[in-house]
N, C-alpha and C positions, 0 to 999 in steps of 0.2 A: 504494500500500500504506500510505502514511502516514495515509490517511483511515480505515483499518480500525480498529475499536475495539480497545483493549488488552484482555487477559484480565480485568483488574480492572474496566474499564468495562463489559464484557459481563456480568460477574457481579453487580456492585453499583452500576453507574452511576446508575441511577434511585433506588436506595435510600439510598446514602451518597455523594453526588456530591463533597463536599469531601474525604473520605477517599480516594476514587479519584483526584481531582486531585493530592493530596499523594503518593499512591503512584506515579502516572505521572510527575509533574513533578519531585518532590524525590527520592524514593527511586530510581526507575529512570532518571530524566532527569538527575539531578545526582550522587547518591552513587555509583551503579553506573558512572557515566561518568568519575569522577575518575581521573587518570593514575597515582596512586600505587600501585595494584594492578591487575593484569590481570583481566579478567573471570573467567578460570580460577581465579585465587587468591581473588577475591571469592566465587566459588561454593564453594570449599573451606571458607572461613571460615563462610559462611552455612549450608551443609549440616551442618557439625559443630556449629555453635551450635544450630541447630534440633533436631538429634538429641539433643544434650546436655540441652536444655531440654524435651525431649519435646513439641515443637510439631509433631505429626504432620500436622495439617491443611495446613500449608504445606510440609512436607518433600518430598512427592512432586513437586510442581512444581519445587522447587529441585534435586532430584536430576536431573530431566530437563534443567533448565537447565545444571547442572554437566556433564552428559554432552555437551550441545551446546557448552559453553564449553571443551571439550577434556580434561576429566578422564576417565580410563578407569574402567571397572567395577572393575578391580583396585585402582586408587588409592583409589577411594571405599570399597571393602571394607576396605582397610588402614587408612584414616583412621577408619572406624567401629570397627574392631577395637581400635585404639589408644585411642579415647575411651571404650570400655567400662570401662576400668580407672579412669577419672577421672569419668565421668558416670553410670556404672551399667550393669549388664548388661541390664535391661529396655529401656532407651533404645537401646542398641546393637542388640539383637536386633530391635526394632521397625524401626529404621532399615534394617538390612541386609535384612529381609524386604521392606520397601517397595522397596528397590533391586532385589532379585531379581525382584519382580513387574514392575517397569518394564523390566528388561533381558530377562527370559525370558518374561514374561507370567504372570498369576496361575495358581495351582494346577498348576504344571508339575512338581511333584515333591516 
C-alpha cells in the first residue's frame, strides 16, 4: 500500500510535482506526524481554520479526515456552530452543509 499514490499525487503529481512532494513529505509526512497533537486534534484545528477562512475546496477532504481521525459528527457540528460567532455565519453555514452532505449524502433533506 505504501506504493499507492497519495491523493495529492493522483490529483496534481504531473502538474505540480514539487508542491505535491512538499504536501506529502512536509505537511502530511512531518507536520501531521508530530507528537505534540493527536491526529484528532490536528483535524479539529484544520477543519475550523479552513471553515473560518472559507477555504471550501479543501474543507470536504479534511472533514472526512476528521471523521476518520475520531471526531464525531456532533463534535464537528458544535465546533462549526461555535466558530460562526467568530468567523461569520456564511462560513459556518457552508461548512456545516458540507459536513451534512458527507455524513448523510447530498440532497437528503
